[in-house]
C-alpha positions in Angstrom: 29.2 -3.6 -62.8 29.1 -5.7 -59.6 25.7 -7.0 -58.5 25.9 -5.5 -55.0 26.7 -2.1 -56.5 23.9 -2.3 -59.0 21.3 -3.2 -56.4 22.5 -0.1 -54.3 22.7 2.3 -57.2 19.3 1.3 -58.5 17.8 1.7 -55.0 16.4 -1.9 -55.1 18.3 -2.4 -51.8 19.0 0.4 -49.4 22.7 -0.3 -48.7 25.5 -2.1 -50.5 26.3 -4.2 -47.4 22.6 -5.3 -47.3 22.9 -6.3 -51.0 26.0 -8.3 -50.2 24.3 -10.1 -47.3 21.3 -11.0 -49.7 23.7 -12.5 -52.2 25.8 -14.3 -49.5 22.6 -15.9 -48.3 21.6 -17.0 -51.8 18.6 -14.7 -51.9 19.6 -13.2 -55.3 19.5 -14.9 -58.7 20.9 -13.5 -61.9 19.5 -15.2 -65.0 18.2 -18.1 -62.8 21.5 -18.8 -61.1 22.5 -18.1 -57.5 24.7 -15.0 -57.6 27.6 -13.8 -55.5 28.1 -10.1 -54.7 30.8 -9.7 -57.3 28.8 -11.2 -60.1 29.0 -9.0 -63.2 25.6 -7.5 -64.2 25.0 -6.4 -67.8 22.0 -4.9 -69.6 19.4 -7.6 -70.4 20.2 -9.6 -67.3 17.2 -10.7 -65.2 17.7 -10.4 -61.4 15.4 -12.1 -58.9 15.5 -10.9 -55.3 13.8 -12.7 -52.4 12.8 -10.3 -49.6 11.5 -12.7 -47.0 8.1 -13.9 -48.4 8.1 -11.2 -51.1 9.9 -11.8 -54.5 10.9 -9.2 -57.1 12.0 -9.9 -60.6 13.6 -7.1 -62.6 15.4 -6.7 -65.9 18.6 -4.6 -66.1 18.1 -1.8 -68.7 21.1 0.4 -68.1 24.2 0.6 -65.9 25.5 3.9 -64.3 28.0 4.4 -61.6 25.8 6.9 -59.8 22.3 8.2 -60.3 19.9 10.6 -58.6 17.2 8.9 -56.5 14.4 10.2 -58.8 16.1 8.5 -61.8 17.1 5.2 -60.2 14.0 3.4 -61.5 15.1 4.0 -65.1 18.0 1.5 -64.6 15.6 -1.5 -64.5 12.2 -2.8 -65.5 10.0 -4.7 -63.1 8.9 -8.0 -64.5 7.2 -9.6 -61.5 6.5 -8.5 -58.0 4.7 -10.7 -55.4 
């Protein structure tokens, strides 16, 4: 699954266009490397997202094409949040 789509489906980012902008501005890392919006995400990958001064690190647990808002948090595990 594409990185921008995963961020949107998992509700880590509100819209896919916002996820694309984050990746275009090098604010998203996958497994420690700067990621593009089309980077393939797999279970076990570690995603780091920089929201201004706030940073969030999550591990991908599962991939789904669509998910209800209540179940979105089951797609990832938060490792670090600051």
